[in-house]
N, C-alpha and C positions, 0 to 999 in steps of 0.2 A: 412875436413878430414872425411873419412867414418868410422863409428863405426861398428865393427863386433861382433857377438855373439860368444860364446865359440865354438860351432860346426863349424862355419865358420872359426874362427881362427885356430882351430885344423886342418881342412882340408887345409887351406892356408899354414900352416907349412909343411904338408906332400907334397903338390904340390911344394912349393919352394925348399924343399930338393931334390925332384926328378929332378927338373929343374937344380939345381946346380950340381947334379951328372952327368947329361947328357951334359950340356952346359958349365960347369965351373963357372957359375955365375947365380944369380937369382935376380929378381926385389925385392927391399926392400918393407916392409909392408907399408911404407909411400910414396911410389912412386905415383905420381899424376895419372898415367894411369895404375895402378897395374893390374886390371882385363883385360884391353885391351892387356897389355904385356903378361899376362898368356895365353890369347886366341891365340896370335901370336906364342908363344912357342908350343901350342898344335898342330898347323898346321905344325910346323917345326920338331917336335919330331918324332923319329923313334921307340920310345919305347911304346908298347901297354899299359903298366902299367901306365906310365906317362899320356898318353892320357886319360885313364880310370879315374885316380885320378882327372884330370882337369875336366872331364865330371861330376864327382861326386860333385866337388866344385861348378860348375855352377848350378847343380840341387839343391844343398843346398841354394845357393843364390837366386834361383828362376828367374822369368822373370825380365828383358829381357835377362838375361845371358844364361838361358837354350836354348832359341830359337837361340841366336847368335851362341852358340856352335854347335847346330844342323845344322844351315845354313852353317857354316864354313866347317863342315865335311859332308855336304849333307846327313844328317840322318833324314829322314822324316817318 
């Protein structure tokens, strides 16, 4: 199980709420592939705010997540 700090948890809650609003459901905090699932939602999302919130989460988490987000969205 991954342990998150307060900033990470706060951003995860924001991201999960945005995903649930857009897609009707969101991965649980204890999902085995939580961050991978969130990255997949970022590529499917049509909402710029959701994508921005996911990007912020990946930046808070640091590498390799920041780079994975950048590659997925071709932001170099």
